[in-house]
C-alpha positions, 0 to 999 in steps of 0.5 A, a space after each residue: 706953928 707951935 703954941 706954948 701952953 702958958 695958961 694951963 697950970 699943969 701944962 705949963 712949960 709944955 707946948 703944942 705943934 698944928 702942921 696944917 701941911 699933914 693936919 697933924 696936931 704934936 705935943 710937946 714936952 717940957 724940953 721940947 721932947 715928942 709925946 703923942 700925935 693926933 690927927 685934925 680927925 681924932 682932935 674933932 671927933 673927940 670933940 664931938 663925942 664929948 659936945 651936948 647937943 641939945 635936946 629934941 622936943 615933943 614933936 606929937 601936941 598930944 601925949 602919947 597912950 598905952 598899947 594895951 588901950 587900943 586894944 578895946 574887942 572883949 571876947 564874950 
């Protein structure tokens, strides 16, 4: 399956070719020349790396106290 990049001003005339049998995405240049090949694993990993994950909420109901505050024994 070949999909032209019609809406991209920078890449107008180029195309993305998907090969579902081999799970490969191939960018093609303006003349149909092969630019490179990307595995579907690489594309998914790239997208996942730039995804912003939601921040985890604090599990504690009370704020943390510093460790030095726990040492209440005094040397005599």
